N, C-alpha and C positions, 0 to 999 in steps of 0.2 A: 560842370564848368560854369564860369560866370562870364568872362569876356568872350565874345564871339565874333568872328568875321566869316560871313558865309562863303564857302567854296563855291565854285561854279557848279550849278546844278542843284545846290541845296536851298532849302527855304531861306529867304531873306526878308520877307515882310508878310503880313496878313492883315486884312482889313474887313470892316463890316459895312454893308450897305443897309441902313435902317430906315423904316418909315417914320420913326421919331427919334432922330439923333440925340437930342437934348435928354430925353428920358432914358435911352439906351446908355448913354454915357454915364448917367447917374448910377445905373445899375452896375456897370463894369467897375467903375471908380469905387463904389461901395464894396464890391466883391473882392477886387484884387489890389486895392490901394493905388489904382492909376490916377493920374491927373490928365487934364486935357489942355493942350496948347491953345492959345488965343487963335481965333479963326484967321486963316491967311487971307490973301487978297482974293477978291471976288472971282478972279480968273480960275480959281481952284474949285469953283462950285460949292463951296461950303465944307470941303474936305478938311478934316482936322486930325492931328496925331495925338494918341494917348502916349503918356510918358510913365516910366517906372524907374525909380532911382535916378531921376534926372535925365534919363535917356529915352529916346523914342522906342516904343515897343510895338505899337499897332496903330491902325487907322480907323476912321469912321467917316461915313459920308451919307448924305440924304439919298433918297431914291433918284437915280438918274433915268431920264427917258430912254427907253429901248435898251436898257442895261441889264435886263433879266429880272428874275423874282427878287423882291426885297427881303430883308431880314436874313441874310446869308453871309457867312464868313467866307472869304476868298484867300487863297494862298498864292504867294508869288516866289518863283524860283530865281536864283541869281543867273543872269546872263552877262556876258562881256560884250555882246553884240546883238541887239534886239532884232535888227533886220536879218542877220543870218539865222537867228532862232525862229523868226517867222517862216522863212524858207524851209527850214528843217521840219517845222510842224506840218507844213503842207506835204512835204516828201514822206513823212512818217505816217500819213493817214489821218492827221488831225485837221482841224479847220480854225483859221484865224478869225475871231470875232472882232477884236479891236486891233488894228494894225499898229506897228510901232508909233508911239505918240510921245513927243517930248513934253514933259511937265515942267515948264520953266527951266531953271537950272537944277532942279531936284534930280532928274533922271529921266529915263525913258521907259514907258510901260508898254506891255503887250498882253492881250488877253486871248485865250483860245479854248477850244475843246480838244481834249486829247483823243486818241483813236478809240477809246472805249466810252466816250462822251462825257468825261468829267471836265468841269470848267477849271482852268488853271491859268494863273498869270505868270508873267516874267518880268523882272525888274532889272534894268541896266543902271546901276547907281551913278548919280552925279553928286550934288551936295547931300542929298538924302541917302544915307548909307544902309537904310533899312535897320532892323533891330540889331543891337550889339551886345546883348546879354542873354544868356541862355541857362535854364536849369535852376534859377532861383525863384522865390515866390513872386508870382505875377508876371514871369517871363515864359518864353516857349518851353515846353517839355518834349513835344514830338509832333510830327505831321504825318497824315496817313491818307492814302488814296484807297477808297473802298471801290473796287473795280468789278463790273459786271462782265468783264472780258479780260481776265488776269493775264493770259499770255500776251495779248495785244498790248496791254499797259506796260508790261515788262520791256517789250520791244520798243515801244514809243519813247519812254523815258531814257533808255539806253541810247537810242539814236539821236534824240534832240538835245539831251543835256550832257551826254557822256558818262553818266553814272553807271556803276557796275552792280546789277542786282545780285544779291547774295541770298539765295533761297534757304528758307528754314523748313525742315521736314520734307514733304513731298512736293512742295512747289506747285506746279501746275496741274496736279491730280484733280480732275473735275469732281471726283467724289469726296474730296477733302474740304473742310471748312476751318475757319480760325487760323490758329498758328500753323496748321498743316499746309496751308496754301498762303504763304506769306513770304515776302522778300524785303529785306532791308536794301536801301539804295546807297551804295558805298561811292563816295566821292573821291577825288584824286588824293586827298589827304589821308585816305584809309579809314575814315570815319563814316558813320551813317547818321543822318538827321531826319530821315523820313523812311516810309515803307509803303508797300502795296499789299492789300489784302484781297483775296478772292471773296466777294460779297454776294455771290449768286444766291447762296442758301440763307444769307442773313437778313435779307430784305425782300419785300414783295416785288414782283416784276416791274411794277410801275415806278419804283424808286430808281433813279439813274445812278450811274457812278458819280462819286463826289469825293472832295478832299475834306478831311476833318482836321481841326485845330485841337491840340492838347496844350493846356496852360499849366505850368508848375505851381503847386500850392504846397505849403508846409504841412497842412492838416486837411486831408480830403473830407473827413467826416464833418468837421466844422464848417468847411466851405459849402458843402452840400446843404447843411442847415441854413446857411446864410443865403443861398440861392433862393430858397422858399421865402425867407423873411424879406427878401428884396423884390418879390413878385415874380421870380422865374419859376420854372418847373424842372423837377428832378426826373430824368428819364432812367438813369441807372445809378443807384447808390454806390458808395465806395465798394470796390471789389478787389481783393488781393490777388495779384497775378505774378508771374515771374518777372514781369516788366514793371512792377511797382503797383501801387493802389491806384485804380483808375475809377472814374465816374463820368457820367454825361448829363447834360442838362440843356435847357433853353433859356434864353432871356425872356422878359415879359412879352416880347413880340414874335417869339417862336424861332429866333436864330439858335441853331444848335452848336454847342461847343463841348469840349471834354476837359476833364481835370486829371492831373497825374502827380503822384508823389513817389520818389524813388524807393526801391526796396530797402529794408533795414540794412545798415552798414555801408550804403553807398552814398 
């Protein structure tokens, strides 16, 4: 798809908090062909928007005091009522880190930890609609929660966002890994834009639950090569899967992101 309007509960935005926004922006612009909007008013703390094809696609900000670790991509899900979502987060066993906060007339943001400890944002759009293109080079490909408590994550996002988990394989089998413990999160339009993976066996115990961003590229192999040229680090080279060719990397400051290209014929 190209045009995209996020249903309730689906990803609507993602952004990077970087220790060096200017250098990080240069990396991502060189990698994906993004551009950076002129810095907005000082009240937004140096936050800037990346654009692709003339449309906003992602954000970048300097490190904010008491805002968590730097060099991390964050995902925001669409909510129509940030205050109600904050209450639902608490009721579902999560914790609100940043309560609903109006960002000028752009919209209202909320940031939380889900019941498995993954950081997740929510965005109630105003003038800022989030990203509006999907599945073309330099735009979102997929979003994924790597959960250390798979069943709890399924319950949390079902309760808070109204999505319907559609399990693949054995779902919550504690002895399963990868696609055998995976659920797509189906929205009211009958489509899925994100998923939850049981990551207990994939990462060491000290690695918490987290959300991962996948960016669509036309050629994963060429983009992986470009990562290294621009000073990033390749974590996983292009790997063919039933879900497309996938890879993962970091930017020069350690922020992790993934790449995706659709399977042949799609």
